GULO-322112 format. One record per residue (C-alpha): x, y, z; residue in three letters. Coordinates in Angstrom, 1 decimal. Layout:
xx; yy; zz; rest
X; Y; Z; ala
...
END
This chain:
xx; yy; zz; rest
109.4; 115.4; 101.3; unk
108.7; 116.4; 104.8; unk
110.3; 115.1; 108.0; unk
106.9; 113.7; 109.0; unk
107.1; 111.3; 106.1; unk
110.6; 110.3; 107.0; unk
109.4; 109.7; 110.6; unk
106.4; 107.6; 109.5; unk
108.2; 105.5; 106.9; unk
111.5; 104.9; 108.6; unk
114.9; 106.0; 107.1; unk
115.5; 102.6; 105.6; unk
112.5; 103.1; 103.2; unk
113.5; 106.6; 102.2; unk
113.1; 107.7; 98.6; unk
116.4; 109.1; 97.3; unk
117.2; 110.8; 94.1; unk
120.7; 110.0; 92.8; unk
122.1; 112.6; 90.3; unk
125.3; 112.1; 88.2; unk
126.4; 112.4; 84.6; unk
128.5; 109.2; 84.6; unk
126.3; 106.1; 84.1; unk
128.8; 103.8; 85.8; unk
128.9; 105.8; 89.0; unk
125.2; 106.4; 88.9; unk
124.5; 102.6; 88.7; unk
127.0; 101.9; 91.5; unk
125.3; 104.4; 93.8; unk
121.8; 103.1; 93.0; unk
122.8; 99.5; 93.6; unk
124.5; 100.4; 96.9; unk
121.4; 102.2; 98.2; unk
119.0; 99.5; 97.0; unk
121.0; 96.9; 98.8; unk
120.5; 98.9; 102.0; unk
116.7; 98.9; 101.5; unk
116.4; 102.4; 100.1; unk
114.2; 103.4; 97.1; unk
116.8; 104.9; 94.8; unk
115.8; 106.8; 91.6; unk
118.5; 107.6; 89.1; unk
118.8; 110.9; 87.2; unk
121.4; 111.1; 84.5; unk
122.5; 114.8; 84.7; unk
121.2; 117.9; 86.3; unk
118.4; 118.6; 83.9; unk
116.8; 115.2; 84.5; unk
117.1; 115.8; 88.2; unk
115.2; 119.1; 88.0; unk
112.5; 117.4; 86.0; unk
112.1; 114.6; 88.5; unk
112.2; 117.1; 91.5; unk
109.4; 119.2; 89.9; unk
107.2; 116.1; 89.5; unk
107.9; 114.0; 92.5; unk
108.8; 114.3; 96.2; unk
112.1; 112.8; 97.5; unk
113.5; 112.4; 101.0; unk
117.1; 113.2; 100.0; unk
119.1; 114.1; 96.9; unk
122.7; 112.7; 96.3; unk
124.2; 115.2; 93.8; unk
127.3; 115.5; 91.7; unk
128.6; 119.0; 91.1; unk
130.4; 118.9; 87.8; unk
127.8; 118.0; 85.1; unk
127.7; 119.3; 81.5; unk
124.2; 120.5; 81.0; unk
123.0; 121.6; 84.4; unk
125.6; 121.4; 87.1; unk
125.0; 120.5; 90.8; unk
125.0; 124.2; 91.9; unk
122.2; 125.0; 89.5; unk
120.2; 122.0; 90.8; unk
120.6; 123.2; 94.3; unk
119.5; 126.7; 93.2; unk
116.5; 125.1; 91.5; unk
115.6; 123.4; 94.8; unk
116.0; 126.6; 96.7; unk
113.9; 128.7; 94.3; unk
111.1; 126.1; 94.2; unk
111.3; 125.8; 98.0; unk
111.3; 122.0; 97.6; unk
113.0; 121.5; 101.0; unk
114.7; 118.3; 100.1; unk
118.1; 117.9; 101.8; unk
121.2; 117.4; 99.6; unk
124.4; 115.5; 100.0; unk
127.1; 116.4; 97.5; unk
129.0; 113.4; 96.0; unk
131.7; 115.0; 93.8; unk
135.3; 114.9; 92.7; unk
135.4; 118.7; 93.0; unk
137.2; 119.4; 96.3; unk
138.3; 123.0; 96.0; unk
137.5; 125.2; 98.9; unk
135.4; 127.5; 96.7; unk
133.3; 124.6; 95.4; unk
132.8; 123.1; 98.8; unk
131.9; 126.4; 100.4; unk
129.5; 127.3; 97.6; unk
127.8; 124.0; 97.9; unk
127.3; 124.3; 101.6; unk
126.0; 127.8; 101.2; unk
123.5; 126.5; 98.6; unk
122.1; 124.2; 101.3; unk
124.1; 121.0; 101.0; unk
123.9; 119.0; 104.2; unk
127.2; 117.2; 103.7; unk
130.0; 116.8; 101.2; unk
131.5; 113.4; 100.1; unk
134.6; 113.4; 97.9; unk
134.9; 110.9; 95.0; unk
136.1; 108.2; 95.0; unk
133.9; 107.6; 98.0; unk
134.0; 105.0; 100.8; unk
130.6; 103.1; 100.7; unk
130.4; 102.8; 104.5; unk
131.2; 106.5; 104.9; unk
128.6; 107.4; 102.3; unk
125.9; 105.3; 104.0; unk
126.7; 106.6; 107.4; unk
126.5; 110.2; 106.1; unk
123.2; 109.4; 104.4; unk
121.7; 108.0; 107.6; unk
122.8; 110.9; 109.6; unk
121.3; 113.4; 107.2; unk
118.0; 111.6; 107.1; unk
117.9; 111.5; 110.8; unk
118.6; 115.1; 111.1; unk
115.9; 115.9; 108.5; unk
113.3; 113.9; 110.4; unk
114.1; 115.2; 113.9; unk
115.6; 118.7; 113.4; unk
114.1; 120.4; 110.4; unk
114.6; 123.8; 111.9; unk
118.3; 123.2; 112.7; unk
119.0; 122.2; 109.1; unk
118.2; 125.7; 108.1; unk
120.3; 127.2; 110.9; unk
123.3; 125.3; 109.5; unk
123.1; 127.3; 106.3; unk
124.9; 130.0; 108.3; unk
123.0; 133.0; 107.2; unk
125.3; 135.9; 106.9; unk
123.1; 138.8; 107.8; unk
122.0; 139.3; 111.4; unk
118.5; 140.4; 110.3; unk
118.0; 137.2; 108.3; unk
119.4; 135.1; 111.3; unk
117.1; 136.8; 113.7; unk
114.1; 136.2; 111.4; unk
114.9; 132.5; 111.1; unk
115.4; 132.0; 114.8; unk
112.1; 133.7; 115.6; unk
110.2; 131.6; 113.1; unk
111.7; 128.1; 113.2; unk
114.1; 127.5; 116.1; unk
113.0; 124.8; 118.6; unk
115.4; 126.3; 121.2; unk
115.5; 129.5; 123.1; unk
117.9; 131.8; 121.4; unk
119.1; 134.8; 123.2; unk
121.6; 137.7; 123.1; unk
123.2; 139.4; 126.1; unk
124.9; 142.7; 126.4; unk
128.3; 143.1; 128.2; unk
126.6; 143.3; 131.6; unk
124.7; 140.1; 131.1; unk
121.3; 141.7; 130.4; unk
119.0; 140.1; 127.9; unk
118.8; 142.3; 124.8; unk
117.1; 139.7; 122.6; unk
115.2; 136.5; 123.2; unk
113.0; 134.6; 120.7; unk
109.4; 133.6; 121.3; unk
110.4; 130.0; 122.2; unk
111.0; 131.3; 125.7; unk
107.3; 131.7; 126.2; unk
106.5; 128.1; 125.2; unk
109.2; 126.6; 127.4; unk
109.4; 128.9; 130.4; unk
106.2; 130.9; 130.3; unk
107.8; 134.4; 129.9; unk
106.9; 136.8; 127.1; unk
110.1; 138.1; 125.4; unk
109.2; 141.7; 126.3; unk
109.3; 140.8; 130.0; unk
112.9; 139.7; 129.9; unk
114.5; 142.5; 127.8; unk
116.8; 144.4; 130.1; unk
116.7; 141.8; 132.9; unk
119.9; 140.2; 134.0; unk
120.3; 136.6; 132.7; unk
121.0; 135.2; 136.1; unk
117.5; 136.0; 137.3; unk
116.3; 133.1; 135.0; unk
118.8; 130.6; 136.5; unk
117.8; 128.3; 139.3; unk
119.4; 129.5; 142.6; unk
121.4; 126.2; 142.9; unk
122.9; 126.7; 139.4; unk
123.7; 130.5; 139.5; unk
127.4; 129.9; 140.5; unk
127.9; 127.3; 137.7; unk
126.2; 129.5; 135.1; unk
128.2; 132.6; 136.1; unk
131.5; 130.7; 136.0; unk
130.7; 129.2; 132.6; unk
130.0; 132.6; 130.9; unk
133.0; 134.3; 132.5; unk
135.4; 131.6; 131.3; unk
138.2; 133.5; 129.4; unk
138.7; 130.5; 127.1; unk
135.3; 131.1; 125.5; unk
135.5; 132.5; 122.0; unk
133.7; 132.2; 118.7; unk
135.7; 129.1; 117.7; unk
135.4; 127.6; 121.2; unk
131.8; 128.2; 122.5; unk
131.0; 127.2; 126.0; unk
128.4; 124.4; 126.5; unk
127.0; 123.7; 130.0; unk
123.8; 122.4; 131.6; unk
121.7; 124.4; 134.1; unk
118.2; 124.7; 135.3; unk
116.1; 127.7; 134.3; unk
113.1; 129.0; 136.2; unk
109.7; 128.6; 134.8; unk
106.9; 131.0; 135.7; unk
105.2; 129.7; 138.8; unk
106.3; 126.8; 141.0; unk
110.1; 126.2; 141.1; unk
109.4; 122.5; 141.1; unk
108.6; 122.9; 137.4; unk
112.1; 124.3; 136.6; unk
113.4; 122.7; 133.5; unk
116.9; 121.5; 132.4; unk
118.6; 123.3; 129.6; unk
121.9; 122.8; 127.6; unk
123.3; 126.3; 127.1; unk
125.7; 127.0; 124.2; unk
127.1; 130.6; 124.2; unk
129.9; 132.4; 122.5; unk
130.9; 136.1; 121.9; unk
129.8; 138.2; 118.9; unk
132.5; 140.2; 117.2; unk
136.2; 140.1; 117.6; unk
137.9; 137.6; 120.0; unk
139.3; 140.0; 122.6; unk
138.4; 139.2; 126.2; unk
137.0; 142.7; 127.0; unk
133.6; 141.9; 125.5; unk
132.9; 138.9; 127.8; unk
129.8; 139.4; 130.0; unk
130.4; 140.5; 133.6; unk
127.5; 138.8; 135.2; unk
128.2; 140.2; 138.7; unk
127.1; 143.6; 137.4; unk
123.3; 143.9; 137.5; unk
123.1; 147.2; 135.6; unk
119.9; 149.2; 135.3; unk
120.2; 151.1; 132.0; unk
118.8; 150.2; 128.7; unk
120.3; 147.2; 126.8; unk
123.3; 147.9; 124.7; unk
124.7; 146.2; 121.7; unk
124.7; 142.4; 121.9; unk
127.9; 140.9; 123.1; unk
127.0; 137.2; 123.6; unk
124.9; 135.0; 121.4; unk
123.6; 131.7; 122.8; unk
121.0; 129.0; 122.6; unk
119.2; 127.1; 125.3; unk
118.0; 123.6; 124.4; unk
115.4; 122.0; 126.6; unk
116.9; 118.6; 127.7; unk
114.4; 118.0; 130.4; unk
113.1; 114.8; 128.7; unk
116.7; 113.5; 128.3; unk
117.4; 114.2; 132.0; unk
114.2; 112.5; 133.0; unk
115.1; 109.5; 130.8; unk
118.5; 109.3; 132.4; unk
116.9; 109.5; 135.8; unk
114.5; 106.7; 134.8; unk
117.3; 104.6; 133.6; unk
119.1; 105.1; 136.9; unk
115.8; 104.3; 138.7; unk
115.5; 101.1; 136.7; unk
119.0; 100.1; 137.7; unk
118.1; 100.2; 141.4; unk
114.4; 99.7; 141.6; unk
111.8; 97.1; 140.7; unk
109.5; 98.7; 138.1; unk
106.4; 96.8; 139.1; unk
106.3; 97.8; 142.8; unk
108.6; 100.8; 142.6; unk
110.5; 99.4; 145.5; unk
114.3; 99.3; 145.8; unk
115.7; 96.1; 144.1; unk
118.2; 93.7; 145.4; unk
121.2; 95.8; 144.4; unk
120.0; 99.0; 146.2; unk
118.9; 97.0; 149.2; unk
122.4; 95.5; 149.6; unk
123.9; 99.0; 149.2; unk
121.7; 100.4; 152.0; unk
122.3; 97.3; 154.2; unk
126.1; 97.7; 153.9; unk
125.8; 101.4; 154.9; unk
123.5; 100.5; 157.8; unk
125.9; 97.8; 159.0; unk
128.8; 100.4; 159.0; unk
126.7; 102.9; 160.9; unk
125.5; 100.3; 163.4; unk
129.2; 99.2; 164.0; unk
130.2; 102.8; 164.5; unk
127.3; 103.6; 166.9; unk
127.2; 100.2; 168.5; unk
123.6; 99.7; 167.6; unk
121.5; 96.7; 166.4; unk
119.7; 96.3; 163.1; unk
117.3; 93.7; 161.7; unk
117.0; 92.1; 158.3; unk
113.7; 90.5; 157.5; unk
113.0; 88.1; 154.6; unk
109.4; 88.0; 153.6; unk
107.8; 85.3; 151.3; unk
104.1; 85.5; 150.4; unk
102.0; 82.5; 151.2; unk
99.5; 81.3; 148.5; unk
100.7; 83.8; 145.9; unk
101.5; 81.1; 143.4; unk
97.9; 79.8; 143.6; unk
96.6; 83.3; 142.7; unk
99.1; 83.8; 140.0; unk
98.4; 80.4; 138.3; unk
94.6; 80.7; 138.7; unk
94.0; 84.3; 137.8; unk
97.0; 84.9; 135.6; unk
100.2; 87.0; 135.8; unk
98.4; 90.3; 135.3; unk
96.3; 89.7; 138.4; unk
99.5; 88.5; 140.2; unk
101.2; 91.7; 139.3; unk
98.3; 93.7; 140.7; unk
98.4; 91.7; 143.9; unk
102.1; 92.4; 144.3; unk
101.4; 96.1; 144.0; unk
98.6; 96.0; 146.5; unk
100.8; 93.9; 148.9; unk
103.6; 96.5; 148.6; unk
101.2; 99.4; 149.5; unk
100.1; 97.6; 152.7; unk
103.6; 96.6; 153.7; unk
104.9; 100.2; 153.2; unk
102.1; 101.4; 155.6; unk
103.9; 99.5; 158.4; unk
107.3; 101.0; 157.9; unk
109.1; 103.6; 159.9; unk
111.1; 106.5; 158.4; unk
114.4; 105.1; 157.4; unk
113.3; 101.5; 156.9; unk
114.0; 100.0; 153.5; unk
111.5; 97.6; 151.9; unk
112.9; 95.8; 148.8; unk
111.5; 93.4; 146.3; unk
114.1; 90.6; 146.3; unk
112.5; 88.7; 143.4; unk
109.2; 87.0; 142.5; unk
107.0; 87.1; 145.6; unk
110.0; 87.6; 148.0; unk
110.7; 90.9; 149.8; unk
113.4; 92.0; 152.2; unk
113.1; 94.6; 154.9; unk
115.9; 96.5; 156.6; unk
115.2; 97.9; 160.1; unk
118.2; 100.1; 161.0; unk
118.9; 101.3; 164.6; unk
116.6; 99.1; 166.6; unk
117.0; 98.7; 170.3; unk
115.9; 95.1; 170.9; unk
114.0; 92.0; 169.5; unk
110.8; 93.6; 170.5; unk
111.1; 96.4; 167.9; unk
111.5; 93.8; 165.1; unk
108.7; 91.6; 166.6; unk
106.3; 94.6; 166.5; unk
107.0; 95.3; 162.9; unk
106.7; 91.6; 161.9; unk
103.3; 91.3; 163.6; unk
102.2; 94.5; 161.8; unk
103.3; 93.0; 158.5; unk
101.5; 89.7; 159.1; unk
98.3; 91.5; 160.4; unk
98.1; 94.0; 157.5; unk
98.1; 91.2; 154.9; unk
95.3; 89.2; 156.6; unk
92.6; 91.3; 155.2; unk
91.4; 90.0; 151.7; unk
92.6; 91.7; 148.5; unk
90.0; 92.7; 145.9; unk
91.3; 92.0; 142.4; unk
88.5; 92.9; 140.0; unk
85.7; 90.5; 140.8; unk
87.9; 88.2; 142.8; unk
88.6; 88.4; 146.5; unk
91.9; 86.7; 147.4; unk
93.8; 86.0; 150.5; unk
97.5; 85.8; 151.0; unk
99.7; 85.5; 154.0; unk
103.4; 86.1; 154.7; unk
106.2; 84.1; 156.3; unk
108.8; 86.3; 157.9; unk
112.3; 85.3; 158.8; unk
114.4; 87.8; 161.0; unk
118.1; 88.1; 161.5; unk
119.6; 90.5; 164.0; unk
123.0; 92.3; 163.7; unk
125.4; 91.5; 165.2; unk
124.1; 88.2; 166.7; unk
123.4; 86.5; 163.4; unk
126.4; 87.8; 161.6; unk
128.3; 91.0; 160.8; unk
128.2; 90.9; 157.0; unk
125.5; 91.6; 154.5; unk
125.4; 88.1; 153.1; unk
125.3; 86.5; 156.5; unk
122.3; 88.5; 157.6; unk
120.3; 87.9; 154.4; unk
121.1; 84.2; 154.5; unk
120.1; 83.8; 158.1; unk
116.8; 85.7; 157.6; unk
116.2; 83.4; 154.6; unk
116.8; 80.3; 156.7; unk
114.5; 81.6; 159.4; unk
111.8; 82.3; 156.8; unk
111.9; 78.7; 155.5; unk
111.5; 77.4; 159.1; unk
108.3; 79.5; 159.3; unk
107.2; 77.9; 156.0; unk
108.0; 74.4; 157.3; unk
106.1; 75.1; 160.5; unk
102.8; 76.1; 158.9; unk
103.4; 79.5; 157.3; unk
101.9; 82.9; 158.1; unk
104.2; 83.8; 161.0; unk
107.6; 85.0; 161.9; unk
110.7; 83.6; 163.5; unk
114.1; 84.9; 164.6; unk
117.2; 83.0; 163.3; unk
119.1; 81.0; 165.9; unk
122.1; 78.6; 165.8; unk
119.8; 75.7; 166.7; unk
118.3; 75.8; 163.2; unk
119.3; 72.6; 161.5; unk
122.4; 72.6; 159.3; unk
120.4; 70.4; 156.9; unk
118.0; 73.2; 156.4; unk
120.9; 75.5; 155.4; unk
122.1; 72.8; 153.0; unk
118.6; 72.5; 151.6; unk
118.3; 76.3; 151.2; unk
121.7; 76.4; 149.6; unk
120.8; 73.7; 147.2; unk
117.6; 75.5; 146.3; unk
119.3; 78.7; 145.6; unk
121.9; 76.8; 143.6; unk
119.1; 75.2; 141.6; unk
117.5; 78.6; 140.9; unk
120.8; 79.9; 139.8; unk
121.4; 76.7; 137.7; unk
118.3; 77.7; 135.6; unk
119.8; 81.1; 135.0; unk
123.4; 79.9; 134.3; unk
122.4; 77.0; 132.1; unk
123.9; 74.4; 134.3; unk
121.3; 71.8; 133.5; unk
122.1; 69.3; 130.8; unk
120.3; 66.3; 129.2; unk
121.5; 62.8; 128.8; unk
119.7; 60.4; 126.5; unk
118.9; 56.7; 126.9; unk
118.2; 54.9; 123.6; unk
115.0; 53.1; 123.1; unk
115.9; 50.2; 120.8; unk
113.7; 48.0; 118.5; unk
114.2; 44.5; 120.0; unk
114.2; 42.7; 116.6; unk
116.4; 45.0; 114.5; unk
118.6; 46.9; 117.0; unk
117.5; 50.1; 115.5; unk
117.4; 53.2; 117.8; unk
113.8; 54.3; 117.4; unk
113.7; 56.7; 120.4; unk
115.6; 58.6; 123.0; unk
114.4; 59.2; 126.5; unk
115.6; 62.6; 127.8; unk
116.9; 62.5; 131.4; unk
118.0; 65.7; 133.2; unk
121.4; 66.1; 134.8; unk
122.8; 69.0; 136.8; unk
126.4; 69.9; 136.3; unk
126.8; 71.6; 139.7; unk
129.9; 73.9; 139.8; unk
131.0; 72.5; 143.2; unk
129.3; 69.1; 143.7; unk
129.9; 67.8; 140.2; unk
127.3; 65.9; 138.1; unk
124.0; 65.4; 140.1; unk
121.3; 62.9; 139.1; unk
117.5; 63.5; 139.3; unk
117.2; 61.8; 142.7; unk
119.5; 64.5; 144.1; unk
117.4; 67.5; 143.2; unk
114.0; 66.6; 141.5; unk
112.2; 66.2; 144.9; unk
113.4; 69.6; 145.9; unk
112.3; 71.1; 142.5; unk
108.9; 69.6; 143.0; unk
108.6; 71.0; 146.6; unk
109.8; 74.5; 145.7; unk
107.6; 74.6; 142.5; unk
110.7; 75.0; 140.4; unk
109.9; 71.8; 138.5; unk
107.9; 73.7; 135.8; unk
110.8; 75.9; 134.9; unk
113.2; 73.0; 135.1; unk
111.1; 70.8; 132.8; unk
110.7; 73.7; 130.3; unk
114.5; 74.1; 130.2; unk
115.0; 70.4; 129.7; unk
112.5; 70.2; 126.9; unk
114.1; 73.2; 125.2; unk
117.5; 71.5; 125.3; unk
116.2; 68.1; 124.3; unk
114.1; 69.4; 121.4; unk
116.9; 71.5; 119.9; unk
119.3; 68.5; 120.0; unk
116.8; 65.9; 118.8; unk
115.7; 68.2; 116.0; unk
119.3; 68.3; 114.8; unk
119.4; 64.5; 114.7; unk
116.1; 64.4; 112.9; unk
117.2; 66.8; 110.3; unk
120.4; 64.8; 109.8; unk
118.4; 61.9; 108.5; unk
116.8; 60.1; 111.5; unk
113.3; 61.4; 110.5; unk
111.4; 58.9; 112.7; unk
113.5; 59.4; 115.8; unk
111.2; 59.8; 118.8; unk
112.0; 62.0; 121.8; unk
110.5; 60.8; 125.1; unk
110.2; 63.3; 127.9; unk
108.8; 62.9; 131.5; unk
106.4; 65.5; 132.7; unk
105.6; 66.2; 136.4; unk
102.1; 66.2; 137.8; unk
102.4; 70.0; 138.4; unk
102.9; 70.6; 134.7; unk
100.1; 68.4; 133.6; unk
97.6; 69.7; 136.1; unk
98.3; 73.4; 135.1; unk
95.2; 74.9; 133.4; unk
97.3; 76.0; 130.4; unk
99.3; 72.9; 130.1; unk
98.4; 72.0; 126.5; unk
98.6; 75.5; 125.0; unk
101.9; 76.2; 126.8; unk
103.4; 72.9; 125.6; unk
102.2; 73.4; 122.0; unk
103.5; 77.0; 122.0; unk
106.9; 75.9; 123.2; unk
107.2; 73.2; 120.6; unk
106.1; 75.6; 117.8; unk
108.6; 78.2; 119.1; unk
111.3; 75.5; 118.8; unk
110.0; 74.4; 115.4; unk
110.1; 70.8; 116.7; unk
107.9; 68.3; 114.8; unk
105.1; 67.3; 117.1; unk
104.8; 63.8; 115.7; unk
108.4; 63.1; 117.0; unk
107.5; 63.9; 120.6; unk
106.2; 61.3; 123.2; unk
105.3; 62.6; 126.6; unk
105.5; 60.1; 129.5; unk
103.1; 60.5; 132.5; unk
102.3; 58.1; 135.3; unk
99.0; 56.4; 136.1; unk
98.6; 58.3; 139.3; unk
98.5; 61.6; 137.4; unk
95.7; 60.3; 135.2; unk
93.6; 58.9; 138.0; unk
93.9; 62.1; 140.1; unk
91.5; 63.8; 137.7; unk
90.6; 61.5; 134.9; unk
88.1; 63.8; 133.2; unk
90.4; 66.8; 133.0; unk
93.5; 64.8; 132.0; unk
91.5; 62.9; 129.4; unk
90.6; 66.2; 127.7; unk
94.1; 67.4; 127.8; unk
95.6; 64.2; 126.3; unk
93.0; 64.2; 123.6; unk
94.0; 67.7; 122.6; unk
97.7; 66.7; 122.5; unk
96.9; 63.6; 120.4; unk
95.0; 65.8; 118.0; unk
98.2; 67.8; 117.5; unk
100.2; 64.6; 116.8; unk
101.9; 64.2; 120.1; unk
102.3; 60.6; 121.4; unk
101.3; 59.6; 124.9; unk
103.1; 57.0; 127.0; unk
102.2; 55.6; 130.4; unk
105.4; 55.3; 132.5; unk
106.0; 52.7; 135.1; unk
102.9; 50.7; 133.9; unk
101.9; 48.0; 136.3; unk
102.9; 49.8; 139.5; unk
99.7; 51.9; 139.8; unk
96.1; 51.4; 138.9; unk
96.6; 49.5; 135.7; unk
93.0; 50.2; 134.8; unk
91.7; 49.0; 131.5; unk
89.0; 51.7; 131.8; unk
91.4; 54.6; 131.2; unk
93.5; 52.6; 128.7; unk
90.3; 52.3; 126.7; unk
89.2; 56.0; 127.1; unk
92.5; 57.8; 126.6; unk
94.6; 58.2; 123.4; unk
97.5; 56.1; 124.8; unk
100.1; 55.0; 122.3; unk
102.7; 53.3; 124.4; unk
103.0; 51.3; 127.7; unk
106.3; 51.3; 129.5; unk
106.8; 48.2; 131.5; unk
108.4; 49.1; 134.9; unk
112.0; 47.9; 135.3; unk
111.0; 46.1; 138.6; unk
109.1; 43.5; 136.5; unk
111.8; 43.2; 133.9; unk
114.3; 42.4; 136.7; unk
112.1; 39.5; 137.7; unk
112.3; 37.8; 134.3; unk
113.5; 34.3; 135.4; unk
111.8; 31.0; 134.8; unk
108.7; 30.7; 136.9; unk
109.0; 34.1; 138.7; unk
106.1; 36.5; 139.2; unk
107.8; 39.3; 137.4; unk
107.8; 37.4; 134.2; unk
104.1; 36.6; 134.5; unk
103.3; 40.3; 134.9; unk
105.4; 41.1; 131.9; unk
103.6; 38.4; 129.9; unk
100.2; 39.9; 130.9; unk
101.2; 43.5; 130.1; unk
102.6; 42.6; 126.7; unk
99.5; 40.5; 125.9; unk
97.2; 43.3; 127.0; unk
99.1; 45.8; 124.9; unk
98.9; 43.6; 121.9; unk
95.2; 43.3; 122.4; unk
94.8; 47.1; 122.6; unk
97.2; 47.6; 119.7; unk
99.6; 49.6; 121.9; unk
103.4; 49.8; 121.6; unk
105.5; 48.3; 124.4; unk
108.7; 49.6; 125.8; unk
110.4; 47.5; 128.5; unk
112.6; 49.5; 130.9; unk
115.7; 48.3; 132.8; unk
116.9; 45.6; 130.3; unk
120.3; 44.6; 131.6; unk
121.0; 41.1; 130.3; unk
120.8; 39.2; 127.0; unk
118.5; 36.7; 128.7; unk
116.0; 39.5; 129.5; unk
116.3; 40.8; 125.9; unk
115.8; 37.4; 124.3; unk
112.8; 36.7; 126.5; unk
111.2; 40.1; 125.7; unk
111.9; 39.7; 122.0; unk
110.3; 36.2; 121.9; unk
107.3; 37.6; 123.9; unk
106.7; 40.2; 121.2; unk
107.9; 43.3; 123.1; unk
108.7; 45.7; 120.3; unk
111.1; 48.1; 122.1; unk
113.5; 48.0; 125.1; unk
115.8; 50.3; 126.9; unk
118.3; 49.8; 129.7; unk
121.9; 49.3; 130.7; unk
122.2; 46.4; 128.2; unk
122.7; 49.2; 125.7; unk
124.5; 51.4; 128.2; unk
123.4; 54.1; 130.6; unk
121.9; 57.4; 129.6; unk
124.6; 59.3; 127.7; unk
125.4; 63.0; 126.8; unk
124.4; 64.4; 123.5; unk
128.0; 64.0; 122.1; unk
127.9; 60.2; 122.7; unk
124.5; 59.9; 121.1; unk
125.9; 61.9; 118.1; unk
128.6; 59.2; 117.7; unk
126.1; 56.4; 118.3; unk
123.7; 57.6; 115.7; unk
126.1; 58.6; 113.0; unk
124.3; 58.6; 109.7; unk
122.9; 55.0; 110.0; unk
119.6; 54.1; 111.7; unk
120.7; 50.6; 112.7; unk
123.6; 50.8; 115.0; unk
123.2; 48.4; 117.9; unk
123.9; 44.7; 117.7; unk
121.0; 42.4; 118.3; unk
121.8; 39.5; 120.6; unk
END
């Protein structure tokens, strides 16, 4: 079995031959391996193992040593003679030094003593399989060949690393052919040359010190990292991990003296070492570090790196009594492009915008992607407002030209807020916040311009900005919660539905109601993310109640016009529900008449698609808008919700009662369900029940409640509310 097969199949699918002469132990090992997903083949005794090895290929052999017919040592000899190449782990009660040493010399990768610990055995197995797949050459090196000629032959033919020997003066007296593949030098070119001539100039001192360390000996080799020169440009120098130790006795006199260049022929080898190419690992580490401080899409510094540089710039400005500027940039019309052409095009646009913005910068300026379509710019060491104004005008001007995205020509602008140090503040957070506030004043004033922050900017704006930032953070921190208002069958008192109503548990302001933040969410386009989060919470909780026995319980959710008007509204909603495994027939979405009438044709098509999936459609606040029989006839409407303003007017002879009468009669004629909102008194409830209104909701049954209260309310019985 080759390492390629292990790499392709995955170690958890490895085929393992288990060899033992005791059936009980053999069965235990096979069961253990099969539980872990391995394909385990049992061989009762060494002879059976040899037969199987000659007929089939295995990824690994787990082998007992003491067996009556053919023992484990003979099996390993069989493997060696046939050049099968399958790695062996010895699992044996034989623990003598001679037995262990002999097994390792035969090629065993590891040795586990009986009785074995299952976790230890599995860990050892995984380690050996990994080594077999990734370091087939090194498995042979671990056989510790005794003769130097055999070792040299193995290194030349199979080692993935540069292997070298140095004489006492530090000259190369042997190097394998891997040096040509990795560094571009033929071995013959390096024989007799001093080792330090291969080391990057910046690492010569470190390499010299490492090899002169008196603590280095055969039992304590020295391992260090340096860069080695490649033939040609020094920019291509590669990183290596050097492991070196003396050859021979352990006296210090044979250590290399690298300061002596020497010019005579190479003498007997004094130091043996290997150089492993770790360039890819170093590049991966550099990439991880880059990820931590940069935005991968635009390659710009991220928020963390920007703040680090801003703090440093503030310190330098204070020391030198200079000014600096922080700009907050927000792209105009980016969301339109992103929603219309898709996120891939939106990403391309951000990259193109970044290139144009960078063309306006001075050396030493820092442009950062702060998040989404927001950027921040640090201008250190400016002399006046004019310096910042010039840059701002350049930024605005350079983005005025259209962007070509495939076949599409798109236009974006930028709103720029500017805060100066020290006028606007002396801390990092103050400067960023002030530039943010100034940017929002540009947005409010018509976009595509710039403004400097001043104290005259309204405190209300600051509060609004603070609330918006808090709302963005609330979506990240999970501060949104859902309360539920029961929808009750008027005749039976049975809870037939729950309307999900969002609440915000603000960490400082306490519980906030929709009127406190939904208008802001609509204005800032956060409403889609907010609604998605609310639907996630409500579906998970309602699904639990449905599974607990309330199979017909309906979840009613309100959707904003922005969501419904989105081109991918229906597929996005269905995908979200399927991801949550929520039964579609238990969902009822509530939309207003205004949303429908804005684009009757498009909305009609979307609602038809939802109805085909089993989702119910309700018209919220019916009677306050168009109240058109035309759309009621054309659309797959299931429910009309009577606005609470009409329910409050239920008194003898009042207009509100007449409107309710008309709506209920119309709904009966169209065979639609009716839900009356805002029911607060038993008089209203009795009137609606007598009128034939099937369902009601309102303070008569209490306000919207958290999930824990609904849990208690529902219990295990569907009928839980008294009917007056």
